[in-house]
N, C-alpha and C positions, 0 to 999 in steps of 0.2 A: 618722766614725761616731759615732751616740751613743749614752752611755755608759745604760746600767738597773743604778738601783740595786738591791743583792742580801744581803739581811738573811742570813748565814749563821752557823752554827752549829753544833757537834760538839763530840763528846765525846772530851779526852785520858783515855788509860791507860794504868800503865804498868805491867809487869808486875813489870821489876827492875829493880834500882839506889835508890840514894837520893842524893838532893843532886846527879843531873846535871843536865844546861840540855840543851834542847829545840829546836827550830826549825818554826817551819811555813808553809810557803811552800801559797800559792795559784800555782800557775804558772811564774813565772822571780820574782816578788813574795813576799818576804819578811811574812805575818803578825805573828807575833808571836815575842819567844825568848824564855822566863821556864825557872826555874832550880823542880825538882820537889823539892818538901822535908815532902811527904806520906807514910804507907807505904803501902806501894805497890801491898801488893793490895786495897785497905779502900776507895781514897779514887780518884775522879776528877775533872779539872776541866773546869766546862764552857764551851768560847772562842765566844764570838761578836765577831762578826769585823762590819762594816757593809759592802762594800767593792763600788767601783760598777766595770763590768766591759762592755766593748763584747762584741754576740752574736759569739759564741764556744765552745773546751772548754778548760779546764780544771783541771789536775792539784789537787792537795790533798794532801799530803804530810807528813811528819814527817821529823825527822830527830835523833838524836844528836848537842850535839857533842861532837870528843873533848877531852880522853880518857875522858868516858865512856864506861860502858858499858851503861846501862840501857838497856831496851827498850820502847820507847812504840808503842804503836795511837788511829789513829781510830778511832771510832765513833760512829751515831748521826747524822751528817751531815745535815745539815735547809738548805735554802736556798729561800727568797720569789721569788717569780718567775723562778726559773730550775730545770732538772732534774735532779736527783743520780743517776746509774750505780753501781755495782759499789763503793756506799759511797767512790769517790774522783773522780770525773769529773764538773765543774759546769760544763753546759751549757746557753748563756746565747744564748734564740733575739733 
């Protein structure tokens, strides 16, 4: 199958926690791992991930790296050449 170039962009928000580490995944693939060093309530980080994907559906998710206790969320997902469903599912045709 031919892979399609997708420019994936989304915001990472931290509701609680400071200096915690988070990981973002698209399907089973790690996109990024970063340490949150900013004020949790006033700042968000915009992630930009150029990816090559075969047609299919991919779940975008975020997790806190243990022993961290921060609460992270993903908002405002955009993907050119793909459809975004429910702000977490990327569908490549």
